[in-house]
All heavy atoms as an XYZ file, in Angstrom:
637
protein
N       0.821     -1.190      0.000
C       0.000      0.000      0.000
C       0.873      1.265      0.000
O       0.594      2.192     -0.730
C      -0.912     -0.056      1.220
C      -1.950      1.001      1.293
S      -3.030      0.723      2.716
C      -4.521      1.343      2.057
N       1.915      1.293      0.828
C       2.795      2.454      0.884
C       3.507      2.605     -0.456
O       4.011      1.640     -1.020
C       3.810      2.323      2.039
C       4.841      3.429      1.996
C       3.093      2.314      3.383
N       3.516      3.828     -0.968
C       4.168      4.111     -2.245
C       3.234      4.099     -3.432
O       3.612      4.552     -4.512
N       2.012      3.591     -3.245
C       1.073      3.543     -4.366
C       0.410      4.903     -4.571
O       0.244      5.691     -3.647
C       0.021      2.468     -4.134
C       0.579      1.046     -4.092
C      -0.527      0.058     -3.782
C       1.241      0.693     -5.416
N       0.026      5.181     -5.809
C      -0.588      6.449     -6.178
C      -2.069      6.459     -5.817
O      -2.747      5.448     -5.937
C      -0.416      6.690     -7.688
O       0.982      6.645     -7.990
C      -0.972      8.025     -8.117
N      -2.536      7.639     -5.399
C      -3.942      7.831     -5.031
C      -4.573      8.797     -6.031
O      -3.976      9.811     -6.381
C      -4.071      8.406     -3.606
C      -5.516      8.652     -3.250
C      -3.415      7.482     -2.604
N      -5.769      8.446     -6.476
C      -6.510      9.259     -7.437
C      -7.852      9.675     -6.856
O      -8.446      8.956     -6.056
C      -6.775      8.459     -8.722
C      -5.530      8.093     -9.470
C      -4.850      6.928     -9.182
C      -5.048      8.913    -10.476
C      -3.702      6.574     -9.875
C      -3.899      8.578    -11.174
C      -3.219      7.409    -10.869
N      -8.355     10.821     -7.292
C      -9.730     11.214     -6.992
C     -10.639     10.389     -7.898
O     -10.192      9.817     -8.892
C      -9.925     12.703     -7.248
N     -11.905     10.324     -7.580
C     -12.839      9.529     -8.384
C     -12.919     10.007     -9.833
O     -13.231      9.235    -10.722
C     -14.222      9.538     -7.752
C     -14.232      8.751     -6.474
C     -15.445      7.866     -6.420
N     -15.396      7.078     -5.216
C     -15.189      5.779     -5.205
N     -15.017      5.135     -6.318
N     -15.158      5.109     -4.078
N     -12.617     11.287    -10.073
C     -12.649     11.802    -11.447
C     -11.374     11.493    -12.225
O     -11.209     11.902    -13.361
C     -12.927     13.304    -11.459
C     -11.819     14.121    -10.814
O     -10.783     13.549    -10.384
O     -11.986     15.356    -10.724
N     -10.435     10.765    -11.584
C      -9.208     10.359    -12.253
C      -8.020     11.255    -12.010
O      -6.911     10.956    -12.466
N      -8.219     12.347    -11.293
C      -7.124     13.271    -11.014
C      -6.148     12.660    -10.006
O      -6.547     12.155     -8.969
C      -7.689     14.578    -10.459
C      -6.643     15.624    -10.197
C      -7.253     16.924     -9.709
O      -8.420     16.934     -9.269
O      -6.546     17.930     -9.766
N      -4.849     12.708    -10.312
C      -3.823     12.178     -9.423
C      -3.651     13.135     -8.250
O      -3.443     14.323     -8.439
C      -2.493     12.033    -10.155
C      -1.405     11.412     -9.319
C      -0.062     11.452    -10.052
N       0.979     10.838     -9.282
C       1.623     11.411     -8.274
N       1.318     12.639     -7.918
N       2.568     10.767     -7.616
N      -3.731     12.601     -7.017
C      -3.638     13.441     -5.831
C      -2.329     13.291     -5.076
O      -1.925     14.194     -4.366
C      -4.801     13.137     -4.884
C      -6.186     13.404     -5.459
C      -7.247     12.971     -4.475
C      -6.338     14.868     -5.817
N      -1.677     12.157     -5.176
C      -0.427     11.951     -4.461
C      -0.143     10.475     -4.270
O      -0.719      9.628     -4.954
N       0.753     10.174     -3.314
C       1.117      8.789     -3.020
C       0.936      8.499     -1.538
O       1.075      9.392     -0.700
C       2.569      8.524     -3.389
C       2.816      8.536     -4.872
C       4.251      8.170     -5.181
O       5.173      8.729     -4.619
N       4.426      7.226     -6.086
N       0.650      7.238     -1.240
C       0.515      6.819      0.156
C       1.910      6.774      0.775
O       2.804      6.114      0.259
C      -0.190      5.460      0.263
C      -1.618      5.584     -0.268
C      -0.188      4.969      1.707
C      -2.382      4.282     -0.304
N       2.076      7.511      1.858
C       3.368      7.602      2.535
C       3.418      6.753      3.790
O       4.455      6.229      4.174
C       3.657      9.047      2.909
C       4.993      9.237      3.621
C       5.111     10.641      4.116
N       4.304     10.788      5.319
C       4.766     11.222      6.483
N       6.008     11.584      6.598
N       3.980     11.330      7.508
N       2.276      6.616      4.474
C       2.246      5.916      5.756
C       0.842      5.403      5.994
O      -0.115      5.868      5.376
C       2.655      6.876      6.873
C       3.074      6.188      8.154
O       3.094      4.934      8.189
O       3.378      6.892      9.130
N       0.719      4.445      6.908
C      -0.582      3.867      7.261
C      -0.668      3.795      8.775
O       0.287      3.403      9.437
C      -0.740      2.449      6.660
C      -2.083      1.847      7.029
C      -0.572      2.488      5.145
N      -1.812      4.184      9.318
C      -2.069      4.105     10.757
C      -3.084      2.992     10.992
O      -4.106      2.919     10.300
C      -2.630      5.442     11.252
O      -3.111      5.323     12.567
N      -2.798      2.127     11.962
C      -3.662      0.984     12.243
C      -4.402      1.139     13.570
O      -3.910      1.801     14.484
C      -2.828     -0.306     12.287
C      -2.193     -0.652     10.977
C      -0.898     -0.242     10.687
C      -2.890     -1.368     10.020
C      -0.308     -0.548      9.476
C      -2.306     -1.676      8.802
C      -1.010     -1.264      8.537
N      -5.562      0.515     13.669
C      -6.304      0.447     14.923
C      -5.648     -0.621     15.800
O      -4.863     -1.430     15.310
C      -7.779      0.073     14.683
O      -7.827     -1.235     14.108
C      -8.475      1.076     13.767
N      -5.976     -0.662     17.095
C      -5.396     -1.687     17.971
C      -5.658     -3.122     17.505
O      -4.866     -4.017     17.774
C      -6.051     -1.420     19.321
C      -6.375      0.032     19.291
C      -6.757      0.316     17.854
N      -6.760     -3.337     16.782
C      -7.052     -4.698     16.304
C      -6.455     -4.991     14.928
O      -6.726     -6.030     14.325
C      -8.553     -4.982     16.325
C      -9.353     -4.102     15.373
O      -8.767     -3.212     14.733
O     -10.568     -4.312     15.278
N      -5.609     -4.076     14.404
C      -4.877     -4.339     13.173
C      -5.514     -3.862     11.884
O      -4.968     -4.076     10.811
N      -6.670     -3.211     11.964
C      -7.308     -2.688     10.744
C      -6.736     -1.315     10.406
O      -6.272     -0.584     11.273
C      -8.810     -2.599     10.928
C      -9.442     -3.971     11.103
C     -10.937     -3.936     11.123
N     -11.428     -2.978     12.100
C     -12.699     -2.670     12.255
N     -13.610     -3.243     11.511
N     -13.068     -1.800     13.163
N      -6.790     -0.967      9.125
C      -6.300      0.348      8.702
C      -7.253      1.412      9.220
O      -8.469      1.335      9.024
C      -6.181      0.422      7.163
C      -5.823      1.825      6.717
C      -5.163     -0.587      6.662
N      -6.695      2.424      9.889
C      -7.487      3.529     10.425
C      -7.397      4.741      9.499
O      -8.411      5.293      9.102
C      -6.991      3.890     11.826
C      -7.772      5.004     12.461
O      -8.979      5.084     12.299
N      -7.085      5.868     13.186
N      -6.179      5.144      9.160
C      -5.936      6.291      8.286
C      -4.749      6.003      7.375
O      -3.909      5.168      7.686
C      -5.597      7.540      9.095
C      -6.738      8.101      9.883
C      -6.289      9.356     10.574
N      -7.365      9.933     11.355
C      -7.378     11.171     11.793
N      -6.355     11.958     11.556
N      -8.388     11.630     12.492
N      -4.710      6.723      6.265
C      -3.542      6.667      5.387
C      -3.023      8.089      5.195
O      -3.797      9.040      5.146
C      -3.853      6.012      4.018
C      -4.239      4.572      4.178
C      -4.917      6.770      3.269
N      -1.711      8.215      5.119
C      -1.073      9.505      4.864
C      -0.773      9.603      3.380
O      -0.116      8.729      2.811
C       0.208      9.628      5.674
N      -1.259     10.667      2.755
C      -1.049     10.881      1.326
C      -0.141     12.096      1.160
O      -0.477     13.190      1.610
C      -2.386     11.121      0.605
C      -3.306      9.923      0.793
C      -2.155     11.418     -0.870
C      -4.724     10.157      0.333
N       1.011     11.882      0.542
C       1.875     13.019      0.231
C       1.330     13.682     -1.020
O       0.981     13.017     -1.994
C       3.339     12.606      0.013
O       3.396     11.623     -1.003
C       3.956     12.073      1.275
N       1.248     14.983     -0.970
C       0.677     15.732     -2.084
C       1.780     16.417     -2.874
O       2.925     16.464     -2.456
C      -0.306     16.794     -1.557
O       0.439     17.744     -0.795
C      -1.380     16.165     -0.681
N       1.434     16.974     -3.985
C       2.388     17.719     -4.803
C       2.809     19.025     -4.174
O       3.628     19.739     -4.698
N       2.223     19.357     -3.042
C       2.519     20.619     -2.360
C       3.522     20.404     -1.234
O       3.634     21.219     -0.336
C       1.239     21.236     -1.813
C       0.154     21.298     -2.828
C       0.115     22.087     -3.941
C      -1.050     20.538     -2.839
N      -1.041     21.861     -4.644
C      -1.781     20.907     -3.985
C      -1.589     19.584     -1.994
C      -2.995     20.358     -4.299
C      -2.808     19.039     -2.311
C      -3.498     19.429     -3.455
N       4.226     19.273     -1.233
C       5.191     18.920     -0.188
C       4.535     18.880      1.184
O       5.102     19.306      2.177
C       6.381     19.887     -0.184
C       7.057     19.961     -1.504
N       7.812     18.922     -2.000
C       7.065     20.927     -2.453
C       8.274     19.267     -3.184
N       7.823     20.462     -3.491
N       3.326     18.388      1.209
C       2.565     18.244      2.450
C       1.999     16.838      2.520
O       1.969     16.112      1.537
C       1.416     19.253      2.503
C       1.880     20.684      2.551
C       0.679     21.592      2.697
N       1.059     22.972      2.757
C       1.293     23.629      3.879
N       1.187     23.020      5.032
N       1.614     24.907      3.847
N       1.516     16.496      3.712
C       0.906     15.185      3.923
C      -0.502     15.379      4.460
O      -0.716     16.159      5.387
C       1.730     14.361      4.929
O       3.035     14.188      4.394
C       1.105     13.006      5.173
N      -1.459     14.668      3.875
C      -2.850     14.695      4.327
C      -3.209     13.324      4.886
O      -3.036     12.314      4.196
C      -3.777     15.046      3.167
N      -3.665     13.291      6.134
C      -4.139     12.036      6.730
C      -5.612     11.887      6.404
O      -6.414     12.767      6.708
C      -3.912     12.047      8.229
C      -2.496     11.739      8.591
C      -1.505     12.646      8.835
C      -1.908     10.447      8.743
N      -0.339     11.987      9.120
C      -0.558     10.645      9.074
C      -2.392      9.146      8.624
C       0.313      9.573      9.297
C      -1.522      8.091      8.846
C      -0.193      8.304      9.183
N      -5.964     10.770      5.774
C      -7.336     10.510      5.318
C      -7.833      9.236      5.993
O      -7.120      8.232      6.034
C      -7.359     10.339      3.774
C      -8.747     10.003      3.286
C      -6.828     11.596      3.096
N      -9.054      9.295      6.526
C      -9.636      8.100      7.148
C      -9.810      6.989      6.118
O     -10.136      7.242      4.961
C     -10.996      8.417      7.780
C     -10.860      9.089      9.120
C     -11.113     10.440      9.263
C     -10.472      8.359     10.246
C     -10.993     11.061     10.491
C     -10.340      8.972     11.470
C     -10.602     10.325     11.599
O     -10.458     10.937     12.815
N      -9.592      5.778      6.554
C      -9.676      4.606      5.674
C     -11.054      4.478      5.025
O     -11.159      3.958      3.914
C      -9.333      3.340      6.452
N     -12.100      4.956      5.691
C     -13.452      4.891      5.118
C     -13.571      5.691      3.819
O     -14.468      5.445      3.024
C     -14.481      5.409      6.112
C     -14.672      4.489      7.300
O     -14.228      3.320      7.235
O     -15.251      4.931      8.301
N     -12.666      6.651      3.613
C     -12.697      7.478      2.405
C     -11.818      6.924      1.287
O     -11.740      7.502      0.211
C     -12.248      8.905      2.726
C     -13.243      9.635      3.596
O     -14.458      9.448      3.396
O     -12.811     10.395      4.480
N     -11.117      5.817      1.553
C     -10.184      5.247      0.576
C     -10.761      3.945      0.022
O     -11.231      3.096      0.767
C      -8.811      4.970      1.225
C      -7.848      4.369      0.207
C      -8.239      6.240      1.826
N     -10.723      3.809     -1.293
C     -11.218      2.600     -1.956
C     -10.135      2.056     -2.880
O      -9.417      2.818     -3.526
C     -12.442      2.902     -2.822
C     -13.576      3.582     -2.104
C     -14.393      2.597     -1.287
N     -15.502      3.261     -0.640
C     -15.489      3.731      0.591
N     -14.407      3.643      1.318
N     -16.545      4.307      1.117
N     -10.042      0.740     -2.955
C      -9.111      0.099     -3.891
C      -9.921     -0.461     -5.042
O     -10.902     -1.170     -4.839
C      -8.335     -1.015     -3.196
C      -7.403     -1.740     -4.118
C      -6.239     -1.130     -4.566
C      -7.680     -3.015     -4.562
C      -5.369     -1.785     -5.437
C      -6.822     -3.685     -5.422
C      -5.678     -3.053     -5.850
O      -4.828     -3.705     -6.707
N      -9.518     -0.126     -6.257
C     -10.181     -0.641     -7.447
C      -9.359     -1.818     -7.968
O      -8.270     -1.619     -8.519
C     -10.285      0.446     -8.511
C     -11.059     -0.004     -9.735
O     -11.195     -1.234     -9.961
O     -11.543      0.863    -10.467
N      -9.870     -3.063     -7.812
C      -9.102     -4.232     -8.238
C      -8.948     -4.346     -9.759
O      -8.054     -5.027    -10.238
C      -9.891     -5.412     -7.678
C     -11.266     -4.902     -7.468
C     -11.136     -3.438     -7.197
N      -9.783     -3.667    -10.512
C      -9.685     -3.714    -11.966
C      -8.516     -2.851    -12.454
O      -7.698     -3.284    -13.256
C     -11.008     -3.259    -12.630
C     -10.869     -3.176    -14.136
C     -12.140     -4.197    -12.242
N      -8.422     -1.614    -11.940
C      -7.363     -0.700    -12.374
C      -6.140     -0.747    -11.460
O      -5.118     -0.149    -11.782
C      -7.883      0.750    -12.403
O      -8.266      1.124    -11.072
C      -9.051      0.891    -13.353
N      -6.264     -1.432    -10.323
C      -5.190     -1.524     -9.327
C      -4.786     -0.146     -8.814
O      -3.616      0.152     -8.632
C      -3.967     -2.260     -9.884
C      -4.293     -3.612    -10.409
N      -4.584     -4.678     -9.592
C      -4.407     -4.079    -11.668
C      -4.843     -5.733    -10.327
N      -4.752     -5.395    -11.599
N      -5.790      0.709     -8.574
C      -5.558      2.065     -8.091
C      -6.312      2.280     -6.791
O      -7.340      1.655     -6.544
C      -6.051      3.093     -9.105
C      -5.344      3.056    -10.426
C      -5.979      3.965    -11.460
O      -7.146      4.368    -11.285
O      -5.307      4.279    -12.451
N      -5.784      3.212     -5.975
C      -6.501      3.651     -4.784
C      -7.229      4.934     -5.130
O      -6.661      5.852     -5.722
C      -5.539      3.891     -3.617
C      -5.129      2.602     -2.958
C      -4.008      1.920     -3.363
C      -5.913      2.050     -1.955
C      -3.649      0.720     -2.771
C      -5.559      0.852     -1.364
C      -4.431      0.196     -1.773
O      -4.085     -0.997     -1.197
N      -8.500      4.988     -4.792
C      -9.340      6.142     -5.058
C      -9.820      6.704     -3.727
O     -10.032      5.952     -2.776
C     -10.551      5.736     -5.899
C     -10.260      4.978     -7.186
C     -11.548      4.421     -7.767
C      -9.583      5.892     -8.186
N     -10.014      8.011     -3.658
C     -10.580      8.579     -2.444
C     -11.829      9.359     -2.792
O     -12.001      9.835     -3.914
C      -9.577      9.455     -1.675
C      -9.108     10.646     -2.500
C      -8.401      8.648     -1.191
C      -8.275     11.602     -1.686
N     -12.701      9.473     -1.790
C     -13.982     10.150     -1.961
C     -13.881     11.647     -1.679
O     -14.898     12.290     -1.463
C     -15.025      9.529     -1.022
C     -15.330      8.084     -1.377
O     -15.271      7.745     -2.567
O     -15.621      7.309     -0.461
N     -12.681     12.193     -1.661
C     -12.469     13.602     -1.358
C     -11.979     14.334     -2.605
O     -11.335     13.745     -3.463
C     -11.439     13.756     -0.237
C     -11.744     13.023      1.061
C     -10.566     13.133      2.014
C     -13.011     13.547      1.697
N     -12.247     15.624     -2.642
C     -11.764     16.446     -3.756
C     -10.328     16.888     -3.493
O      -9.813     16.778     -2.379
C     -12.652     17.680     -3.910
O     -12.467     18.542     -2.794
N      -9.681     17.425     -4.512
C      -8.333     17.962     -4.363
C      -8.325     19.061     -3.293
O      -7.415     19.143     -2.481
C      -7.822     18.522     -5.686
C      -6.441     19.186     -5.547
C      -5.906     19.688     -6.872
N      -5.422     18.632     -7.716
C      -4.254     18.023     -7.570
N      -3.462     18.350     -6.589
N      -3.879     17.079     -8.403
N      -9.351     19.899     -3.269
C      -9.432     20.979     -2.284
C      -9.526     20.409     -0.858
O      -8.894     20.929      0.059
C     -10.638     21.868     -2.591
C     -10.692     23.089     -1.694
O      -9.662     23.789     -1.586
O     -11.755     23.325     -1.089
N     -10.313     19.367     -0.673
C     -10.429     18.757      0.653
C      -9.102     18.145      1.102
O      -8.721     18.271      2.263
C     -11.528     17.698      0.654
C     -12.921     18.289      0.544
C     -13.973     17.228      0.301
O     -13.823     16.386     -0.587
N     -15.034     17.275      1.083
N      -8.397     17.513      0.186
C      -7.088     16.936      0.513
C      -6.113     18.065      0.861
O      -5.336     17.953      1.807
C      -6.558     16.067     -0.648
C      -5.128     15.625     -0.395
C      -7.459     14.863     -0.851
N      -6.159     19.164      0.124
C      -5.307     20.317      0.414
C      -5.575     20.825      1.827
O      -4.649     21.091      2.587
C      -5.536     21.409     -0.615
C      -4.966     22.746     -0.224
C      -5.644     23.849      0.151
C      -3.581     23.108     -0.171
N      -4.787     24.871      0.432
C      -3.509     24.445      0.247
C      -2.403     22.417     -0.438
C      -2.304     25.122      0.407
C      -1.200     23.092     -0.271
C      -1.159     24.421      0.140
N      -6.852     20.962      2.194
C      -7.182     21.435      3.545
C      -6.676     20.475      4.612
O      -6.164     20.906      5.636
C      -8.682     21.642      3.679
C      -9.117     22.963      3.095
C     -10.552     23.270      3.415
N     -11.217     23.379      2.125
C     -12.399     22.914      1.830
N     -13.101     22.284      2.727
N     -12.904     23.070      0.643
N      -6.812     19.180      4.368
C      -6.300     18.190      5.327
C      -4.782     18.275      5.445
O      -4.224     18.082      6.527
C      -6.712     16.780      4.906
C      -8.178     16.424      5.105
C      -8.486     15.082      4.438
C      -8.514     16.373      6.580
N      -4.093     18.573      4.353
C      -2.629     18.652      4.394
C      -2.151     19.871      5.175
O      -1.009     19.913      5.617
C      -2.051     18.681      2.982
O      -2.263     19.928      2.360
N      -3.004     20.843      5.375
C      -2.633     22.032      6.130
C      -2.830     21.847      7.631
O      -2.404     22.688      8.409
C      -3.451     23.223      5.632
C      -3.111     23.514      4.165
C      -3.648     24.790      3.704
N      -2.958     25.858      4.429
C      -3.404     27.088      4.511
N      -4.520     27.418      3.930
N      -2.740     27.991      5.161
N      -3.468     20.757      8.014
C      -3.673     20.461      9.431
C      -2.415     19.832     10.019
O      -1.592     19.291      9.288
C      -4.856     19.509      9.611
C      -6.147     20.039      9.083
S      -7.407     18.795      9.143
C      -8.361     19.407     10.505
N      -2.312     19.861     11.318
C      -1.184     19.205     11.989
C      -1.206     17.731     11.689
O      -2.260     17.108     11.689
C      -1.290     19.450     13.494
C       0.009     19.216     14.190
C      -0.102     19.652     15.619
N       0.378     18.526     16.394
C      -0.086     18.133     17.527
N      -1.076     18.771     18.084
N       0.418     17.119     18.152
N      -0.048     17.151     11.457
C       0.044     15.738     11.089
C      -0.472     14.850     12.189
O      -0.186     15.038     13.358
C       1.489     15.380     10.754
C       1.616     14.001     10.158
C       2.982     13.772      9.571
O       3.444     14.629      8.803
O       3.573     12.740      9.891
N      -1.236     13.849     11.808
C      -1.822     12.875     12.723
C      -0.732     12.182     13.542
O       0.280     11.778     13.000
C      -2.599     11.834     11.905
C      -3.199     10.729     12.714
C      -4.311     10.959     13.508
C      -2.651      9.463     12.685
C      -4.866      9.942     14.234
C      -3.209      8.438     13.413
C      -4.320      8.675     14.192
N      -0.956     12.069     14.828
C      -0.046     11.318     15.688
C       1.135     12.123     16.185
O       2.021     11.571     16.832
N       1.184     13.440     15.921
C       2.297     14.237     16.413
C       1.828     15.281     17.385
O       0.691     15.573     17.512
C       3.048     14.950     15.258
O       2.134     15.824     14.599
C       3.646     13.946     14.306
């Protein structure tokens, strides 16, 4: 999962997965997406989808929403 590219549902490339945060029971909680703005946006796993046909990760957020998340303090710090 780490290093794979993330796309918006409209096909726009948003960045790459840099890190993954897990729940105590081992499920994915959030993923960190590095953006083209040299920032990282932490996105809840519920917003991330894997398309087995195209082998891509898609998110239910717009580029603007990802930008706003990247301006927040990094998760876990």
